[in-house]
N, C-alpha and C positions, 0 to 999 in steps of 0.2 A: 290686835288682829289674831284670829284663830284660823286654823286650817284643818279640815277633815281629811281622811285618807284619799279621797278623790282629788282634792286639791294638791295634796302632797305628791301624788303620782304624776301630776303635771309639772312639779318643781324638781323632781329627782329622776334620774334615769334608772335607778336601781329597781329591781323586781324581786319577788320571792325566789329563792329563800334569802336574798341578801338585802332586802328593804328592811331597815331597822328603826324606822320612825313611823309610829302609828297615828299620832295626833300632835298638832301644835296647839298648845294651850294659850300661849301669848307670844307675840312677835312685834318688836319695834324695829322697823327697817333702819339699818345703819347702826343699831345698838345691841339688841339682844334677842334671844329666842329661848322659850321654855317649851320643850317638847316631851313626848312620852313614848316609851317602848314597853309594851306589855310582854313580859317574858313568860312563855308557856312551855309545858313539858313537850309539846309537839315540835319544838325547834329541832331541826335535823342534827345540830351539833351535840345535843344532849345524849345521843346514842353512844358516843364515844368519849364524852368529856363531862363527867365521868359516869360510867354505868352505875356505880355503887353510890355516888353522891353527885347528882347533876349540878354543874356550875357553868355559868356563862363565861366563855373565854374572854380574857382581858382585852385581846386584840379586837374582839367584836364590840366590847363596851366603848373602846376608843373609836371604832368605825361608826357606831351609833352617834357619838358626839360629832364626828366629822360630817355625817349626813345631815344632822341638825344644822351644823355650820353652813353646809351647802345650801340648804333652804334659805337661811338668813342671807347668804351671799346673793343668790338669784333674786330674792325679793328686793334686796337693797339696790341691786343693779337694774331692776325692772325687766329681767330676762327670764326665759324658760330654757331649759336644756334642749339641745337638738342633737342629731346624729353627727354633728361636726364639733361639738363641744364636750370636753372631758374635764372633770373636776378632780384634781389629783392632790394627794398629800405631798407636801414639800418638806415637812418636818414635824416631829413629835418631840417635845421637850418636857422634862420634869414630870413624866407620867408616874403616877402613884396609885396603887390599888389598896383600898382601905378595908373593904369587906367584900365577901362573895355575893354574887347576884344569882339567885336560884329561881327555878320555876315557880310561878305565882307572884313574883315580885313585879312591881312597876318601877322601871328605871326612868327616873326623871332626868332629862337632859337640859342642863343650863349652860348656855354658851353666850359669851359677850364678844362683840367685834372690837378688838383693841386697836387695830390698824388696817388700813386698806390703801395700797398703792399699786396703780395699774391693775394687773390681774392677780396680785398676791395679797392674801388675807391672813392676818394673825388674830388668833382667838384665845381667850381664856375659857376653859371648858371643865365642867364638873357634872358628874352623874351621881344622883342620890336615890336611896330607897328609904321611904318612910322618914325623910328628913336627914338621914345619916349618909355622909359621903361614902360612896363606893369606889369612885374613880375620879381623878383630876389630872389635867394635863394642859400644856400650852400647845396649840396646833397651828401649823402654817399650811395653807392650802393655796392652790393656784388653778385658775381657769385657763385651759389651752384650747385654741381653735385649730382645726385641721381642715385642709382643702379637700 
């Protein structure tokens, strides 16, 4: 399964400048997702991170992986987010940053669903650029409904 930006907007509540998934290349519900973040010099964080050598902040690389994980979760559950559903981080373990991500790079987001119990999801996540690992982490996320 693939998703374009219009379908992604239906699966994630995030919007510019915080939407960090541009395309889903492959998705196997309940198993894995391969998504893409096109990194451009127009990203607002590059103004200050760093003016002399623009680098995508590590926390945003992790956030991009979590957003890909959220798409996988919503598709796996057969749900779409609404104004009463929030998808939160519950944990980030073993995060490692292996190479910088710069303007012009395509950050490929590879996420596998390792465990799902009730509304808690555990993922293995890795971001690559040109086949080289840029970031990796184990993510725990949860869906919360509000009245």
